[in-house]
C-alpha positions as CSV (number, residue, x, y, z in Angstrom):
1,X,12.6,82.3,-48.1
2,X,11.2,79.8,-45.6
3,X,7.4,79.7,-45.5
4,X,5.3,78.0,-42.8
5,X,2.2,78.3,-45.0
6,X,1.8,78.5,-48.8
7,X,-1.7,78.6,-50.4
8,X,-1.1,78.8,-54.1
9,X,-3.8,79.8,-56.7
10,X,-6.7,78.8,-54.4
11,X,-10.1,79.0,-55.9
12,X,-13.4,78.3,-54.1
13,X,-16.9,78.6,-55.6
14,X,-20.3,78.8,-54.0
15,X,-23.6,79.1,-55.8
16,X,-23.6,82.4,-57.6
17,X,-20.3,83.6,-56.2
18,X,-16.5,82.9,-56.4
19,X,-15.4,83.4,-52.8
20,X,-11.7,82.9,-53.6
21,X,-10.4,83.6,-57.1
22,X,-6.8,82.3,-57.7
23,X,-5.6,83.5,-54.3
24,X,-2.0,83.1,-53.4
25,X,-0.9,83.6,-49.8
26,X,2.6,83.0,-48.4
27,X,3.3,83.2,-44.7
28,X,6.8,83.3,-43.2
29,X,7.6,81.1,-40.3
30,X,7.4,83.0,-37.0
31,X,5.5,86.1,-38.3
32,X,2.1,87.6,-37.6
33,X,0.5,87.8,-41.0
34,X,-2.7,89.8,-41.3
35,X,-5.5,89.1,-43.7
36,X,-7.4,92.3,-44.4
37,X,-10.5,92.8,-46.5
38,X,-14.1,93.9,-46.6
39,X,-16.9,91.8,-45.2
40,X,-17.4,89.0,-47.7
41,X,-13.9,89.5,-49.3
42,X,-13.1,85.8,-48.8
43,X,-10.8,85.9,-45.8
44,X,-12.7,83.4,-43.6
45,X,-13.3,81.1,-46.5
46,X,-9.6,81.0,-47.3
47,X,-8.7,80.2,-43.7
48,X,-11.5,77.6,-43.5
49,X,-9.9,75.9,-46.5
50,X,-6.5,75.9,-44.6
51,X,-8.2,74.4,-41.5
52,X,-10.1,71.7,-43.5
53,X,-13.6,73.1,-43.1
54,X,-13.9,73.6,-46.9
55,X,-12.1,72.0,-49.8
56,X,-10.6,74.2,-52.5
57,X,-11.9,73.7,-56.0
58,X,-8.4,74.5,-57.3
59,X,-5.0,75.2,-55.9
60,X,-2.2,73.8,-53.8
61,X,-1.4,74.0,-50.0
62,X,2.1,73.6,-48.6
63,X,2.9,73.4,-44.9
64,X,6.5,73.9,-44.0
65,X,7.4,73.5,-47.7
66,X,5.6,70.1,-48.1
67,X,2.5,69.8,-50.2
68,X,-0.5,68.6,-48.2
69,X,-4.2,67.9,-48.6
70,X,-6.2,69.2,-45.6
71,X,-9.6,67.3,-45.7
72,X,-10.9,68.1,-42.2
73,X,-9.9,69.9,-38.9
74,X,-8.4,66.7,-37.4
75,X,-6.0,66.6,-40.3
76,X,-5.2,70.3,-39.8
77,X,-4.4,69.7,-36.2
78,X,-2.1,66.8,-37.1
79,X,-0.3,69.3,-39.4
80,X,0.0,71.7,-36.5
81,X,-2.7,74.1,-37.7
82,X,-5.2,75.5,-35.1
83,X,-8.0,78.0,-35.5
84,X,-9.9,80.3,-33.1
85,X,-13.2,81.0,-34.9
86,X,-15.1,84.3,-34.8
87,X,-17.9,82.5,-33.0
88,X,-16.3,80.4,-30.4
89,X,-16.8,76.6,-30.5
90,X,-17.3,75.9,-26.8
91,X,-19.8,73.7,-24.9
92,X,-21.2,76.1,-22.3
93,X,-22.1,73.6,-19.6
94,X,-18.6,71.9,-19.7
95,X,-15.7,73.2,-17.7
96,X,-12.7,75.0,-19.2
97,X,-10.6,71.8,-18.9
98,X,-13.3,69.6,-20.5
99,X,-13.5,72.0,-23.4
100,X,-9.8,72.1,-24.0
101,X,-9.3,68.3,-24.1
102,X,-12.4,67.5,-26.0
103,X,-11.4,65.4,-29.0
104,X,-7.8,65.1,-27.7
105,X,-8.4,63.2,-24.5
106,X,-5.5,61.3,-22.9
107,X,-6.3,57.9,-21.3
108,X,-4.8,55.8,-18.7
109,X,-6.0,52.2,-18.4
110,X,-9.0,53.1,-20.7
111,X,-10.0,55.9,-18.3
112,X,-9.7,59.6,-19.0
113,X,-6.5,60.9,-17.4
114,X,-7.8,64.2,-16.2
115,X,-5.0,64.7,-13.7
116,X,-2.3,64.7,-16.4
117,X,-4.5,66.8,-18.7
118,X,-5.1,69.3,-16.0
119,X,-1.4,69.6,-15.2
120,X,-0.6,70.3,-18.9
121,X,-3.4,72.9,-19.2
122,X,-2.2,74.7,-16.1
123,X,1.4,74.7,-17.3
124,X,0.4,76.1,-20.7
125,X,-1.8,78.7,-19.0
126,X,1.1,79.9,-16.9
127,X,3.7,79.8,-19.7
128,X,1.6,82.0,-22.0
129,X,0.1,84.2,-19.2
130,X,-3.4,83.2,-20.0
131,X,-4.6,82.9,-16.4
132,X,-7.6,80.7,-16.9
133,X,-9.3,78.6,-14.2
134,X,-9.6,75.0,-15.6
135,X,-12.5,74.2,-13.2
136,X,-14.8,77.1,-14.2
137,X,-17.7,76.4,-16.5
138,X,-17.8,78.3,-19.7
139,X,-21.0,80.0,-18.5
140,X,-19.1,81.4,-15.6
141,X,-16.3,83.2,-17.5
142,X,-16.2,86.3,-19.6
143,X,-16.0,86.4,-23.4
144,X,-12.3,87.4,-23.2
145,X,-11.6,84.4,-21.0
146,X,-13.6,82.2,-23.5
147,X,-11.2,83.3,-26.2
148,X,-8.3,82.3,-24.0
149,X,-9.8,78.8,-23.7
150,X,-9.9,78.6,-27.5
151,X,-6.2,79.6,-27.6
152,X,-5.4,76.9,-25.0
153,X,-7.2,74.3,-27.2
154,X,-4.7,75.1,-29.9
155,X,-1.7,75.0,-27.6
156,X,-2.9,71.8,-26.0
157,X,-2.7,70.1,-29.4
158,X,0.8,71.5,-30.0
159,X,-0.3,73.6,-32.9
160,X,2.4,75.9,-34.4
161,X,0.3,77.7,-37.0
162,X,-2.5,79.6,-35.3
163,X,-5.4,81.2,-37.1
164,X,-7.3,84.0,-35.4
165,X,-10.6,84.8,-37.2
166,X,-11.8,88.3,-36.3
167,X,-10.4,87.8,-32.7
168,X,-11.3,91.2,-31.3
169,X,-14.9,91.5,-32.6
170,X,-16.5,90.7,-29.2
171,X,-13.7,92.0,-26.9
172,X,-13.5,95.1,-24.7
173,X,-10.5,97.5,-25.1
174,X,-8.6,96.0,-22.1
175,X,-9.2,92.5,-23.4
176,X,-7.9,93.5,-26.9
177,X,-4.7,94.8,-25.3
178,X,-4.3,91.5,-23.4
179,X,-4.9,89.5,-26.6
180,X,-2.3,91.4,-28.5
181,X,0.2,90.8,-25.7
182,X,-0.7,87.1,-25.8
183,X,-0.1,87.0,-29.6
184,X,3.3,88.6,-29.1
185,X,4.2,86.0,-26.5
186,X,3.1,83.2,-28.9
187,X,5.3,84.6,-31.7
188,X,8.3,84.9,-29.3
189,X,7.9,81.2,-28.7
190,X,8.2,80.5,-32.4
191,X,4.5,80.3,-33.4
192,X,3.2,81.5,-36.7
193,X,0.1,83.6,-36.6
194,X,-2.6,84.3,-39.2
195,X,-4.6,87.3,-38.0
196,X,-7.9,87.9,-39.9
197,X,-9.2,91.5,-39.2
198,X,-10.6,94.6,-40.6
199,X,-9.4,96.8,-37.8
200,X,-6.5,98.8,-39.1
201,X,-5.3,100.0,-35.7
202,X,-4.9,96.4,-34.5
203,X,-3.1,95.3,-37.6
204,X,-0.7,98.2,-37.2
205,X,-0.1,97.1,-33.6
206,X,0.4,93.4,-34.1
207,X,1.2,92.4,-37.7
208,X,4.4,92.1,-39.6
209,X,2.9,91.8,-43.1
210,X,-0.6,92.1,-44.4
211,X,-2.3,90.5,-47.4
212,X,-5.3,92.5,-48.7
213,X,-8.3,90.7,-50.3
214,X,-11.0,92.4,-52.3
215,X,-14.0,90.5,-53.7
216,X,-12.1,87.2,-53.5
217,X,-8.9,88.4,-55.2
218,X,-5.5,89.3,-53.7
219,X,-4.8,93.0,-54.1
220,X,-1.3,92.9,-52.6
221,X,0.9,92.1,-49.7
222,X,2.6,94.9,-47.8
223,X,5.0,95.5,-44.9
224,X,2.7,96.9,-42.2
225,X,5.3,99.1,-40.6
226,X,5.9,101.1,-43.8
227,X,2.3,101.2,-45.0
228,X,-0.2,103.8,-43.6
229,X,-3.7,102.9,-42.5
230,X,-5.1,105.1,-45.2
231,X,-3.2,103.1,-47.9
232,X,-4.4,99.8,-46.5
233,X,-8.0,101.1,-46.3
234,X,-7.8,102.2,-50.0
235,X,-6.4,98.8,-51.0
236,X,-9.2,97.1,-49.1
237,X,-12.2,99.1,-50.4
238,X,-10.9,100.4,-53.8
239,X,-11.4,104.0,-53.0
240,X,-10.3,106.6,-50.4
241,X,-12.1,106.0,-47.1
242,X,-12.8,108.6,-44.3
243,X,-11.4,106.9,-41.2
244,X,-13.0,109.7,-39.0
245,X,-16.7,110.5,-39.4
246,X,-17.4,114.0,-40.7
247,X,-20.7,114.8,-39.0
248,X,-20.6,118.6,-38.6
249,X,-22.5,120.4,-35.9
250,X,-25.9,119.2,-34.7
251,X,-28.8,121.6,-35.1
252,X,-31.5,120.9,-32.6
253,X,-33.6,124.0,-33.3
254,X,-36.6,124.2,-31.0
255,X,-36.1,121.3,-28.6
256,X,-38.4,118.4,-29.5
257,X,-38.2,115.4,-27.2
258,X,-38.7,112.2,-29.2
259,X,-37.9,109.7,-26.5
260,X,-38.3,110.2,-22.8
261,X,-37.5,107.5,-20.3
262,X,-38.6,108.1,-16.7
263,X,-37.7,106.1,-13.6
264,X,-37.2,102.9,-15.7
265,X,-36.4,99.7,-13.9
266,X,-35.8,96.3,-15.4
267,X,-35.3,93.1,-13.4
268,X,-34.5,89.7,-14.8
269,X,-36.4,86.7,-13.6
270,X,-34.9,85.1,-10.5
271,X,-32.6,88.0,-9.8
272,X,-33.1,90.4,-6.9
273,X,-31.1,93.3,-8.2
274,X,-32.4,95.6,-11.0
275,X,-30.4,95.3,-14.2
276,X,-31.7,98.8,-15.0
277,X,-32.2,100.8,-11.9
278,X,-34.4,104.0,-11.9
279,X,-33.0,105.3,-15.2
280,X,-34.3,108.6,-16.6
281,X,-33.1,110.5,-19.8
282,X,-34.3,112.2,-22.9
283,X,-33.3,112.1,-26.6
284,X,-34.1,115.1,-28.8
285,X,-34.8,115.3,-32.5
286,X,-31.7,116.2,-34.4
287,X,-29.1,114.6,-32.0
288,X,-27.1,111.5,-31.6
289,X,-27.2,110.6,-27.9
290,X,-24.9,107.8,-27.0
291,X,-25.0,105.4,-24.1
292,X,-21.5,104.3,-23.3
293,X,-20.5,101.7,-20.7
294,X,-18.7,98.4,-20.1
295,X,-20.6,95.5,-21.5
296,X,-23.0,93.9,-19.0
297,X,-23.9,97.1,-17.1
298,X,-27.6,97.1,-18.2
299,X,-27.4,98.4,-21.8
300,X,-29.0,95.3,-23.4
301,X,-31.8,95.3,-20.8
302,X,-32.4,99.1,-21.2
303,X,-32.7,98.8,-25.0
304,X,-34.9,95.7,-24.7
305,X,-37.3,97.6,-22.4
306,X,-37.6,100.6,-24.7
307,X,-38.2,98.3,-27.7
308,X,-40.8,96.4,-25.8
309,X,-38.9,93.1,-25.6
310,X,-38.6,93.0,-21.8
311,X,-41.1,94.0,-19.1
312,X,-40.2,97.1,-17.1
313,X,-41.6,99.6,-14.6
314,X,-41.5,103.3,-15.1
315,X,-42.6,105.3,-18.1
316,X,-41.5,105.3,-21.7
317,X,-42.8,108.1,-24.0
318,X,-42.3,108.2,-27.8
319,X,-43.2,111.3,-29.7
320,X,-45.3,112.4,-26.7
321,X,-47.3,109.1,-26.4
322,X,-46.9,106.7,-23.4
323,X,-45.8,103.4,-25.0
324,X,-44.9,101.7,-21.7
325,X,-47.4,98.9,-22.2
326,X,-47.6,98.9,-26.0
327,X,-46.5,95.8,-28.0
328,X,-43.3,95.6,-30.0
329,X,-45.2,95.9,-33.3
330,X,-47.1,99.0,-32.1
331,X,-43.8,100.7,-31.2
332,X,-42.3,99.7,-34.6
333,X,-45.4,101.1,-36.4
334,X,-45.4,104.3,-34.4
335,X,-41.9,105.7,-34.9
336,X,-39.3,103.4,-33.4
337,X,-36.6,101.7,-35.5
338,X,-34.3,99.2,-33.8
339,X,-30.9,98.0,-35.0
340,X,-30.4,95.2,-32.5
341,X,-27.2,94.0,-30.8
342,X,-27.3,90.5,-32.1
343,X,-28.0,90.6,-35.8
344,X,-28.5,86.8,-36.1
345,X,-30.7,86.1,-33.1
346,X,-32.7,89.4,-33.0
347,X,-32.3,91.1,-36.4
348,X,-32.9,88.5,-39.1
349,X,-34.7,85.3,-39.9
350,X,-31.7,83.4,-41.1
351,X,-33.7,81.0,-43.2
352,X,-35.6,83.8,-45.0
353,X,-34.1,85.4,-48.1
354,X,-32.9,89.0,-48.3
355,X,-36.2,90.3,-49.8
356,X,-38.3,88.7,-47.1
357,X,-36.0,90.1,-44.3
358,X,-36.2,93.6,-45.8
359,X,-40.0,93.7,-45.4
360,X,-40.3,91.8,-42.1
361,X,-42.0,94.7,-40.4
362,X,-43.9,96.1,-43.3
363,X,-45.3,93.1,-45.2
364,X,-48.8,93.9,-43.9
365,X,-48.7,97.4,-45.4
366,X,-50.9,98.0,-48.5
367,X,-47.9,98.5,-50.8
368,X,-46.8,94.9,-50.1
369,X,-50.1,92.9,-49.7
370,X,-53.6,92.8,-51.0
371,X,-56.4,90.8,-49.4
372,X,-53.9,89.0,-47.3
373,X,-51.7,87.9,-50.2
374,X,-48.1,89.2,-50.6
375,X,-47.4,91.2,-53.7
376,X,-44.2,89.5,-54.7
377,X,-43.4,92.0,-57.5
378,X,-43.7,95.0,-55.1
379,X,-41.5,93.2,-52.5
380,X,-38.8,92.3,-55.1
381,X,-38.8,95.8,-56.6
382,X,-38.4,97.3,-53.1
383,X,-35.7,94.8,-52.2
384,X,-33.7,95.5,-55.4
385,X,-33.7,99.2,-54.7
386,X,-32.4,98.8,-51.1
387,X,-29.8,96.2,-52.2
388,X,-28.4,98.8,-54.6
389,X,-28.7,101.8,-52.2
390,X,-27.0,100.0,-49.3
391,X,-24.5,98.0,-51.3
392,X,-25.7,94.6,-50.0
393,X,-23.5,92.0,-51.6
394,X,-24.6,88.4,-52.1
395,X,-24.4,85.6,-54.6
396,X,-28.0,85.5,-55.6
397,X,-29.3,89.0,-54.9
398,X,-32.6,89.2,-53.2
399,X,-33.1,85.4,-53.3
400,X,-30.0,84.8,-51.1
401,X,-30.7,83.3,-47.7
402,X,-29.7,85.7,-44.9
403,X,-27.8,83.0,-43.2
404,X,-25.4,82.7,-46.1
405,X,-24.5,86.4,-46.1
406,X,-21.3,87.7,-44.5
407,X,-21.8,89.4,-41.2
408,X,-21.3,92.8,-42.7
409,X,-23.9,92.2,-45.3
410,X,-26.3,90.8,-42.8
411,X,-25.9,94.1,-40.9
412,X,-26.5,96.1,-44.0
413,X,-29.9,94.3,-44.5
414,X,-30.9,95.3,-41.0
415,X,-29.7,98.9,-41.5
416,X,-31.6,99.2,-44.8
417,X,-34.8,97.8,-43.3
418,X,-34.8,100.0,-40.2
419,X,-33.8,103.2,-41.8
420,X,-36.1,103.0,-44.9
421,X,-39.3,102.5,-43.0
422,X,-41.1,105.4,-41.4
423,X,-39.6,106.4,-38.0
424,X,-38.7,109.2,-35.7
425,X,-36.3,107.4,-33.4
426,X,-33.5,105.1,-34.3
427,X,-32.0,102.9,-31.6
428,X,-28.7,101.6,-32.9
429,X,-26.9,99.0,-30.7
430,X,-23.3,98.2,-31.7
431,X,-24.2,99.1,-35.4
432,X,-20.7,98.7,-36.7
433,X,-19.5,95.7,-34.6
434,X,-17.5,93.3,-36.8
435,X,-17.6,95.5,-39.9
436,X,-14.8,96.7,-42.2
437,X,-13.8,100.3,-42.6
438,X,-15.8,100.8,-45.7
439,X,-19.0,99.5,-44.2
440,X,-18.4,101.4,-41.0
441,X,-18.0,104.6,-43.0
442,X,-21.3,104.0,-44.8
443,X,-23.3,103.1,-41.7
444,X,-22.0,106.0,-39.6
445,X,-22.8,108.3,-42.5
446,X,-26.4,106.9,-42.6
447,X,-26.8,107.6,-38.8
448,X,-25.5,111.2,-39.2
449,X,-27.9,111.6,-42.2
450,X,-30.8,110.5,-39.9
451,X,-29.7,113.1,-37.3
452,X,-29.4,115.8,-39.9
453,X,-32.9,115.0,-41.1
454,X,-34.3,115.8,-37.7
455,X,-34.6,112.2,-36.4
456,X,-33.5,111.2,-32.9
457,X,-30.7,108.6,-32.7
458,X,-29.9,106.6,-29.5
459,X,-26.6,105.0,-30.1
460,X,-25.3,102.2,-27.8
461,X,-21.7,101.3,-28.4
462,X,-18.7,99.7,-26.7
463,X,-16.3,101.2,-29.2
464,X,-14.9,104.3,-27.5
465,X,-13.6,105.8,-30.8
466,X,-17.1,105.5,-32.2
467,X,-18.7,107.0,-29.1
468,X,-16.3,110.0,-29.2
469,X,-16.6,110.6,-33.0
470,X,-20.2,109.9,-33.7
471,X,-22.1,111.2,-30.6
472,X,-23.4,114.8,-29.9
473,X,-23.9,113.9,-26.2
474,X,-22.7,111.0,-24.1
475,X,-24.5,109.2,-21.3
476,X,-22.7,106.6,-19.2
477,X,-24.4,103.6,-17.8
478,X,-22.7,101.8,-14.9
479,X,-24.2,99.0,-12.8
480,X,-27.7,99.8,-14.2
481,X,-27.6,103.5,-13.4
482,X,-26.9,106.6,-15.4
483,X,-23.8,108.1,-13.8
484,X,-23.4,110.9,-16.4
485,X,-25.8,112.2,-19.0
486,X,-24.5,115.3,-20.6
487,X,-20.9,114.6,-21.4
488,X,-19.6,116.6,-24.4
489,X,-17.4,114.4,-26.6
490,X,-15.4,117.6,-27.6
491,X,-14.5,118.3,-24.0
492,X,-14.0,114.9,-22.4
493,X,-11.0,112.6,-22.9
494,X,-11.1,108.9,-23.5
495,X,-9.4,108.4,-20.1
496,X,-12.1,110.5,-18.3
497,X,-14.8,108.6,-20.1
498,X,-13.2,105.3,-19.0
499,X,-13.3,106.4,-15.4
500,X,-17.1,107.1,-15.7
501,X,-17.5,103.7,-17.4
502,X,-15.6,102.0,-14.6
503,X,-17.8,103.7,-11.9
504,X,-14.8,105.6,-10.4
505,X,-16.2,108.9,-11.5
506,X,-19.8,110.0,-11.7
507,X,-23.1,109.6,-9.9
508,X,-22.7,106.9,-7.4
509,X,-19.0,106.8,-6.7
510,X,-17.7,110.2,-7.9
511,X,-14.1,110.9,-6.8
């Protein structure tokens, strides 16, 4: 058997944890080979070793049947290995062309040969149907287009082994379809693809074989076509997993409005048009009300206004009290819990440890402080209880810095903090983005538990499957306006929902 990549008995240790434990991975030339595992299973670490970002403590790497030592990304590129990282490595005020050639510039008479570089980039873009504009700045293009720029960076360097680390985590459904088509075109041209993902549907669509990691060890390698999603999920998590949330019927009882938004407007500085334009809706106790919409249609600004993070006009009422002009802390202390869209920028202090992040909004409460001094023992006891309850995995427990956790475990810290403190309303924005099926099942179950306990849940999600399966009622936000507010997920199809989201059907442009 001819292998493009062989990673044999790879071990990598970090303080308090073995990220990769005697891992062996063999990738055939010209295949799409998926790496599947829970958040923190060691997938990205393994690929970072292959790309030269980390050095293995033990083990051997072979590229095209020749033993190599990859010490840095430049050496990886020289061996034909390229990588698209989960968080793109682009300079935002550079153009597409400048980003692609950075570090691989061609020169003519000691001057950058931009004309030749541009010609090559355009040719590659056309060959692989990537359709990027080389003269646009990164700030001017969509996230999907930014990913195409990352792919062109690899192709420009003539890489034949292409690593995609969670490539669909930030993409819309149409962009995911386009990416899968691009990957198929790359394989048809003879490229070898390593596809890191936790999304079983996408692995079924694009991969030939799949290696499953669990807690740093290889569980097995399977042929994707002959292995069910349920089987792969059980290999990944170590138990049977519900791929569809079982939430039962909502019971509203006597209608009790927890959140009421009236005629809300949000305008960004230096912009004429409202990002949120005269929006009104209610969320009742005992329901999961979902705001669906294409990213960029005002969801972020709407949530920021309700949470007190952006100025707004109109009226926001929480549990019967007008909180329109109240501070963020006041809202948090009077019934509002907020699971933010960006866990790293808005949800955590990355330099703080897990225990400190878990009490960020409650450290001033009597149970955690006395005479202005933090009661370390009480904080640690609280943190240990939440770490066990929410299965937060880390190398050094409560002392682990939030920045060193995997994305899924960072999200679990936020979920634990927001759901464990007193609240009547939970605003959950993209709560399962970038998470594995086991973590998704746990978090969705927690949100259903909140709803069943009589709390109000306002869910904001770009994942249509999550919208349809988790919500009791769907509202659609398009161009800053609510174009539908009482859609029943049992009666509407995904296609119809997509029409509302696109603005073709509903309030302003109903057909």
